[in-house]
MARMIKE-624956 format. One record per residue (C-alpha): residue number from 0; chain; x, y, z. Coordinates in pm, 1 decimal. Layout:
SITE  pos  unit         X         Y         Z
SITE  NUM     A         X         Y         Z
...
//
This chain:
SITE  pos  unit         X         Y         Z
SITE    0     A   -1064.3    3599.6    5093.4
SITE    1     A   -1292.8    3577.7    4799.3
SITE    2     A   -1411.3    3248.7    4663.6
SITE    3     A   -1166.1    3087.9    4417.8
SITE    4     A   -1303.9    3065.8    4067.3
SITE    5     A   -1197.3    2819.5    3798.6
SITE    6     A   -1063.2    3026.7    3512.8
SITE    7     A    -987.0    2740.9    3272.9
SITE    8     A   -1175.0    2678.1    2950.6
SITE    9     A   -1455.6    2432.1    2922.1
SITE   10     A   -1398.1    2132.7    2693.8
SITE   11     A   -1635.6    2264.2    2431.9
SITE   12     A   -1448.6    2597.6    2425.3
SITE   13     A   -1094.9    2459.7    2388.1
SITE   14     A    -880.1    2560.2    2091.7
SITE   15     A    -897.6    2325.5    1795.3
SITE   16     A    -521.8    2262.5    1788.1
SITE   17     A    -531.9    2147.8    2149.8
SITE   18     A    -821.3    1913.2    2078.5
SITE   19     A    -638.8    1769.8    1778.3
SITE   20     A    -333.7    1688.7    1991.7
SITE   21     A    -556.8    1506.2    2237.3
SITE   22     A    -763.0    1323.9    1975.2
SITE   23     A    -448.6    1203.8    1794.2
SITE   24     A    -401.2     961.9    2084.6
SITE   25     A    -736.8     791.5    2018.7
SITE   26     A    -806.7     504.9    1781.9
SITE   27     A   -1096.5     477.4    1538.5
SITE   28     A   -1333.8     311.7    1787.9
SITE   29     A   -1262.1     581.5    2048.1
SITE   30     A   -1292.6     867.1    1797.7
SITE   31     A   -1638.7     763.5    1682.5
SITE   32     A   -1837.5     877.8    1990.8
SITE   33     A   -1603.8    1173.4    2048.7
SITE   34     A   -1680.4    1308.4    1701.2
SITE   35     A   -2051.8    1321.7    1789.3
SITE   36     A   -2020.2    1541.9    2098.6
SITE   37     A   -2044.8    1879.8    1923.9
SITE   38     A   -1956.5    2060.0    1602.6
SITE   39     A   -1616.5    2177.8    1729.5
SITE   40     A   -1514.0    1828.1    1832.7
SITE   41     A   -1637.5    1685.9    1505.0
SITE   42     A   -1418.0    1929.7    1313.5
SITE   43     A   -1118.8    1850.6    1536.0
SITE   44     A   -1169.4    1476.2    1486.3
SITE   45     A   -1154.2    1527.9    1108.3
SITE   46     A    -829.0    1724.1    1114.6
SITE   47     A    -571.9    1615.0     849.5
SITE   48     A    -307.9    1576.6    1121.1
SITE   49     A    -508.1    1282.1    1255.0
SITE   50     A    -597.8    1128.8     919.7
SITE   51     A    -277.4    1174.5     720.2
SITE   52     A    -230.2     796.2     713.8
SITE   53     A    -505.2     541.5     769.9
SITE   54     A    -324.9     212.7     827.2
SITE   55     A    -543.9     -98.2     821.2
SITE   56     A    -240.5    -324.8     838.7
SITE   57     A    -392.5    -527.1    1122.7
SITE   58     A    -725.3    -582.7     946.4
SITE   59     A    -754.8    -915.1     758.9
SITE   60     A   -1031.9   -1106.8     585.6
SITE   61     A   -1155.7   -1441.9     708.5
SITE   62     A   -1099.9   -1645.8     391.6
SITE   63     A   -1009.4   -1979.3     238.1
SITE   64     A    -820.3   -2041.1     -83.8
SITE   65     A   -1001.7   -2196.4    -380.2
SITE   66     A    -895.1   -2340.0    -714.8
SITE   67     A   -1126.6   -2124.9    -924.6
SITE   68     A   -1098.8   -1751.4    -988.4
SITE   69     A   -1071.0   -1531.7    -783.1
SITE   70     A    -894.5   -1813.7    -593.0
SITE   71     A   -1025.4   -1711.1    -251.4
SITE   72     A   -1360.0   -1725.3     -72.5
SITE   73     A   -1428.5   -1460.3     191.3
SITE   74     A   -1669.6   -1496.4     480.2
SITE   75     A   -1961.8   -1257.2     438.0
SITE   76     A   -1913.1   -1137.3     795.1
SITE   77     A   -1565.9   -1015.6     703.0
SITE   78     A   -1709.8    -809.3     418.6
SITE   79     A   -1972.7    -659.4     647.1
SITE   80     A   -1712.8    -582.8     910.9
SITE   81     A   -1491.6    -406.8     654.9
SITE   82     A   -1785.2    -208.1     521.4
SITE   83     A   -1879.0     -97.1     873.6
SITE   84     A   -1524.4       9.1     959.8
SITE   85     A   -1488.4     200.7     633.0
SITE   86     A   -1817.3     381.2     692.0
SITE   87     A   -1700.6     498.6    1033.4
SITE   88     A   -1355.2     600.7     909.1
SITE   89     A   -1481.5     789.1     603.8
SITE   90     A   -1753.4     964.2     805.0
SITE   91     A   -1512.7    1095.5    1067.0
SITE   92     A   -1221.5    1180.6     834.9
SITE   93     A   -1441.9    1385.3     597.7
SITE   94     A   -1214.6    1339.6     296.2
SITE   95     A    -886.1    1416.9     473.3
SITE   96     A    -712.0    1079.1     429.5
SITE   97     A    -391.3    1116.0     226.5
SITE   98     A    -248.3     765.9     262.2
SITE   99     A    -430.4     433.9     299.3
SITE  100     A    -269.6      97.0     379.2
SITE  101     A    -431.2    -246.3     356.6
SITE  102     A    -301.5    -590.4     456.5
SITE  103     A    -212.3    -841.8     183.4
SITE  104     A    -480.0   -1072.1     328.6
SITE  105     A    -757.4    -812.0     313.9
SITE  106     A    -966.4    -897.2       9.2
SITE  107     A   -1201.7    -609.9     -59.9
SITE  108     A   -1458.1    -592.8    -338.7
SITE  109     A   -1544.3    -325.8    -592.9
SITE  110     A   -1814.1    -185.2    -365.7
SITE  111     A   -1559.9    -126.0     -86.8
SITE  112     A   -1315.7      38.9    -326.9
SITE  113     A   -1592.1     252.5    -476.8
SITE  114     A   -1697.2     370.0    -130.6
SITE  115     A   -1338.7     463.4     -38.5
SITE  116     A   -1257.7     643.7    -362.7
SITE  117     A   -1572.0     856.9    -342.6
SITE  118     A   -1497.2     966.7      13.6
SITE  119     A   -1121.2    1011.0       0.0
SITE  120     A   -1070.1    1214.2    -319.1
SITE  121     A    -734.0    1357.3    -207.5
SITE  122     A    -561.0    1021.7    -162.0
SITE  123     A    -191.5    1040.6    -252.0
SITE  124     A     -72.7     695.2    -151.0
SITE  125     A    -243.2     355.6    -170.3
SITE  126     A     -96.4      28.4     -41.0
SITE  127     A    -325.0    -253.1    -155.1
SITE  128     A    -141.5    -582.1    -225.7
SITE  129     A    -455.5    -797.4    -276.2
SITE  130     A    -672.2    -746.1    -586.6
SITE  131     A    -832.0   -1091.1    -615.4
SITE  132     A   -1192.4    -968.6    -597.9
SITE  133     A   -1143.6    -628.5    -758.8
SITE  134     A   -1241.6    -602.7   -1124.0
SITE  135     A   -1066.9    -411.6   -1399.3
SITE  136     A   -1345.2    -153.4   -1412.1
SITE  137     A   -1348.6    -126.6   -1031.9
SITE  138     A    -983.5     -28.7    -995.4
SITE  139     A    -991.0     196.3   -1301.9
SITE  140     A   -1290.1     392.1   -1170.0
SITE  141     A   -1112.2     439.6    -838.2
SITE  142     A    -793.3     560.3   -1009.6
SITE  143     A    -997.6     811.4   -1209.8
SITE  144     A   -1118.5     967.6    -885.2
SITE  145     A    -771.2     972.5    -727.8
SITE  146     A    -619.7    1239.3    -949.2
SITE  147     A    -372.2    1336.5    -675.5
SITE  148     A    -235.7     981.2    -639.8
SITE  149     A     144.6     974.1    -625.8
SITE  150     A     230.3     627.6    -494.5
SITE  151     A      82.3     279.1    -540.6
SITE  152     A     175.5     -60.7    -396.9
SITE  153     A       5.3    -334.1    -597.5
SITE  154     A      26.0    -706.3    -671.7
SITE  155     A     131.8    -867.7    -995.9
SITE  156     A    -152.5    -869.1   -1249.1
SITE  157     A    -189.7   -1059.7   -1572.8
SITE  158     A    -240.8    -758.5   -1800.4
SITE  159     A     -65.1    -455.1   -1649.7
SITE  160     A    -111.0    -205.0   -1936.4
SITE  161     A    -472.8    -119.2   -1849.2
SITE  162     A    -399.4       1.8   -1496.1
SITE  163     A     -76.0     178.9   -1591.6
SITE  164     A    -252.4     357.3   -1876.0
SITE  165     A    -528.5     468.7   -1638.9
SITE  166     A    -270.2     601.1   -1393.5
SITE  167     A     -94.4     788.3   -1674.2
SITE  168     A    -419.7     954.0   -1784.3
SITE  169     A    -561.1    1036.1   -1440.0
SITE  170     A    -270.3    1085.2   -1199.1
SITE  171     A     -38.2    1355.0   -1329.1
SITE  172     A     179.0    1360.3   -1014.7
SITE  173     A     235.6     983.9   -1000.0
SITE  174     A     602.4     901.9    -932.0
SITE  175     A     626.4     591.6    -711.5
SITE  176     A     532.8     227.3    -772.9
SITE  177     A     586.4     -98.0    -583.1
SITE  178     A     509.3    -440.0    -732.5
SITE  179     A     465.6    -744.7    -509.1
SITE  180     A     481.9   -1075.8    -696.4
SITE  181     A     634.3   -1139.0   -1039.2
SITE  182     A     782.8    -890.7   -1281.3
SITE  183     A     848.1    -986.4   -1643.2
SITE  184     A     933.5    -810.8   -1969.5
SITE  185     A     570.9    -725.4   -2065.3
SITE  186     A     528.1    -553.8   -1727.1
SITE  187     A     852.1    -359.3   -1775.3
SITE  188     A     753.1    -255.8   -2128.1
SITE  189     A     413.5    -136.2   -2001.9
SITE  190     A     580.3      79.6   -1737.4
SITE  191     A     823.7     230.6   -1986.5
SITE  192     A     536.7     304.9   -2224.9
SITE  193     A     279.8     451.3   -1986.2
SITE  194     A     490.5     574.9   -1692.7
SITE  195     A     816.3     687.5   -1855.7
SITE  196     A     873.2     957.1   -1591.0
SITE  197     A     840.2     721.0   -1294.8
SITE  198     A    1103.7     808.2   -1034.2
SITE  199     A    1079.4     527.5    -777.2
SITE  200     A    1021.8     156.9    -839.0
SITE  201     A    1047.5    -127.2    -588.2
SITE  202     A    1031.9    -493.6    -685.7
SITE  203     A    1145.6    -613.6    -344.4
SITE  204     A    1102.3    -989.0    -287.3
SITE  205     A     964.1   -1049.5    -637.6
SITE  206     A    1046.4   -1291.6    -917.9
SITE  207     A    1215.4   -1075.8   -1183.0
SITE  208     A    1339.0   -1170.7   -1527.4
SITE  209     A    1671.2   -1026.9   -1642.3
SITE  210     A    1512.3    -902.2   -1964.3
SITE  211     A    1269.7    -695.6   -1755.1
SITE  212     A    1551.6    -553.7   -1542.6
SITE  213     A    1759.7    -458.4   -1848.0
SITE  214     A    1452.7    -296.6   -2004.2
SITE  215     A    1406.6     -75.7   -1697.6
SITE  216     A    1772.4      23.3   -1681.7
SITE  217     A    1791.2     116.7   -2050.8
SITE  218     A    1453.0     280.3   -2113.1
SITE  219     A    1356.9     457.4   -1787.9
SITE  220     A    1570.0     769.7   -1807.6
SITE  221     A    1384.3     951.1   -1527.4
SITE  222     A    1406.0     658.9   -1284.0
SITE  223     A    1604.0     761.0    -974.9
SITE  224     A    1550.4     474.4    -730.3
SITE  225     A    1521.2     103.3    -806.1
SITE  226     A    1493.7    -171.3    -545.4
SITE  227     A    1550.2    -534.8    -647.0
SITE  228     A    1659.9    -649.7    -302.2
SITE  229     A    1594.1   -1019.8    -226.5
SITE  230     A    1449.6   -1080.7    -574.4
SITE  231     A    1476.2   -1413.0    -752.9
SITE  232     A    1644.8   -1311.4   -1078.4
SITE  233     A    1584.3   -1538.9   -1376.5
SITE  234     A    1750.3   -1552.0   -1715.1
SITE  235     A    1514.0   -1717.9   -1963.9
SITE  236     A    1676.9   -1866.7   -2274.7
SITE  237     A    1515.1   -1881.2   -2618.7
SITE  238     A    1425.0   -2246.2   -2560.4
SITE  239     A    1243.2   -2154.0   -2238.9
SITE  240     A    1508.8   -2287.5   -2005.7
SITE  241     A    1537.6   -2084.2   -1686.8
SITE  242     A    1852.8   -2009.5   -1494.4
SITE  243     A    1872.4   -1839.4   -1155.6
SITE  244     A    2114.9   -1545.8   -1155.3
SITE  245     A    2305.3   -1524.2    -828.1
SITE  246     A    2518.1   -1222.6    -916.1
SITE  247     A    2470.4    -930.2   -1153.2
SITE  248     A    2729.2    -888.1   -1425.8
SITE  249     A    2943.1    -575.6   -1463.9
SITE  250     A    2744.0    -448.0   -1760.9
SITE  251     A    2416.8    -452.5   -1566.1
SITE  252     A    2579.3    -290.0   -1264.1
SITE  253     A    2719.8     -17.2   -1487.9
SITE  254     A    2372.1      57.2   -1623.1
SITE  255     A    2241.2      74.4   -1265.4
SITE  256     A    2520.8     309.2   -1154.4
SITE  257     A    2341.8     609.2   -1305.9
SITE  258     A    2060.5     571.3   -1051.8
SITE  259     A    2062.4     780.2    -737.1
SITE  260     A    1977.6     467.0    -535.8
SITE  261     A    2007.0     105.6    -648.3
SITE  262     A    1912.2    -146.2    -380.1
SITE  263     A    2034.1    -495.8    -453.8
SITE  264     A    2083.0    -799.6    -229.5
SITE  265     A    2132.8   -1162.6    -322.7
SITE  266     A    2335.9   -1277.7     -27.2
SITE  267     A    2316.9   -1641.4      75.9
SITE  268     A    2340.7   -1526.6     437.9
SITE  269     A    2043.8   -1286.2     403.0
SITE  270     A    1728.0   -1422.5     566.4
SITE  271     A    1497.1   -1253.1     313.7
SITE  272     A    1697.4   -1394.3      20.9
SITE  273     A    1688.4   -1739.9     179.3
SITE  274     A    1310.9   -1716.6     210.5
SITE  275     A    1278.3   -1621.4    -155.9
SITE  276     A    1476.9   -1928.0    -259.1
SITE  277     A    1271.3   -2157.3     -35.2
SITE  278     A     947.5   -2009.4    -174.0
SITE  279     A    1080.3   -2037.7    -531.8
SITE  280     A    1032.6   -1670.2    -609.0
SITE  281     A     672.2   -1633.2    -490.6
SITE  282     A     697.9   -1512.6    -132.7
SITE  283     A     454.5   -1687.5     101.7
SITE  284     A     413.7   -1389.4     329.0
SITE  285     A     180.6   -1575.6     566.7
SITE  286     A     468.8   -1799.4     672.8
SITE  287     A     665.4   -1515.0     822.9
SITE  288     A     642.7   -1229.2    1069.8
SITE  289     A     345.4   -1004.6    1005.7
SITE  290     A     569.6    -698.9     975.8
SITE  291     A     797.7    -860.6     715.3
SITE  292     A     588.1    -765.1     412.0
SITE  293     A     576.1    -401.9     528.5
SITE  294     A     949.5    -349.5     501.3
SITE  295     A    1127.6    -183.6     211.7
SITE  296     A    1481.5     -57.3     159.9
SITE  297     A    1335.1     251.8      -7.3
SITE  298     A    1261.2     486.2     280.5
SITE  299     A     946.6     637.5     131.1
SITE  300     A     795.9     290.2      76.4
SITE  301     A     874.4     138.9     415.4
SITE  302     A     554.7     123.2     621.9
SITE  303     A     710.7     148.4     970.0
SITE  304     A     468.7      84.7    1260.0
SITE  305     A      91.3      52.4    1236.1
SITE  306     A      -0.6     389.7    1380.5
SITE  307     A    -275.5     469.3    1627.9
SITE  308     A    -595.4     493.1    1422.9
SITE  309     A    -639.0     117.7    1384.2
SITE  310     A    -426.4     -37.2    1656.2
SITE  311     A    -445.8    -380.3    1819.1
SITE  312     A    -715.0    -268.7    2061.7
SITE  313     A    -926.0    -134.6    1776.6
SITE  314     A    -881.0    -460.2    1583.9
SITE  315     A   -1011.2    -664.6    1878.2
SITE  316     A   -1310.7    -440.4    1937.6
SITE  317     A   -1421.6    -464.5    1574.8
SITE  318     A   -1356.5    -837.5    1531.0
SITE  319     A   -1628.5   -1072.4    1407.0
SITE  320     A   -1723.0   -1363.6    1629.0
//
C-alpha cells in the first residue's frame, strides 16, 4: 500500500469564512497575536462578523468622585489602559465596528473619543452613559464623523440642544435615543425641535417631568416607541412645588395609545420602581447588579450579554495593578 498523504489544507490556506468562524471564539487579547500571523489571518480577524458589536461593558475606570467639575478624578493608569486597549481594538477591526458599548463608570476623555471616531467611521450605535470628561467640542467632532449613526445612549446634560442639533445635521439616519438621568421640558423641546422624526425614545429609570412627557406625546408625530418604565414622574406646579405622580391619567394614556409601543411601569411591587423611589429619581447604578443598567424594555436597546470580544478573561489580562 502506498504511503498515506494528508490531503487537508494548511492553516494559512484555509478559506476566510472558516477562519472567521474560528476567530469569533477569541477575545481581543487572543486576537491580537493571531492577527499578526499573515495577511490572510489579518483580514479574517478584521471581518465585520467579528466586530459588529464591540462591548466594553466590563471595562471601568479607577476613579474617585470630587466636588468640582467634572466631579470625578481618574487614575492616569486607567486612561493609559483604555488608550492601549482602544489602539489594539481599532488596529485589528480596521474600521468594521458598527456598535460600541461603554460602561457608565468608564470616563473617557476627548482624546479617546477622537481616536475612536477617526478609526470607526461606520459606527451606527453608541452606548456611552458617562460624559463627565468629554467636552462639547469633543462630542460634536465625533458626531460629525459618525454620519451613519442611528442610535445613541447618553446621560443627561445641562444644555441638550447643541448635541441634538449636531446629530440632526450630521446623522441623517438617526432614529433611536436613550437618556439616562433626568428629563425635563427643555430637553423634550430640544428633541422635538432638532429630532422631530425620532422613532424610538427610552427614558427608562429617569426622573421625568409631566410637562416633558406631554410635550413628547403631543409634538413627536413620528415617534413609534416610548419607554418610561420605572421613571420617577414629577408634576411641577407654578410655585415650584413638586408632586410625585404614581399613576398616569386617562388623557395622558389616550395620547400614548397612538404609539406602536408604550412601556410604562410604576408598580409598588416592581423592584426597579422601588429602587427609583429609594434613590429619589437619580438611579445609583453602582448599588445594584452590574447587568441592571444594561436592561431595557425596548428590544433594540437592551444590551443582552457582554459578548466575546471583551469578556471577563480579557478584562483580567488587561487590568492595571
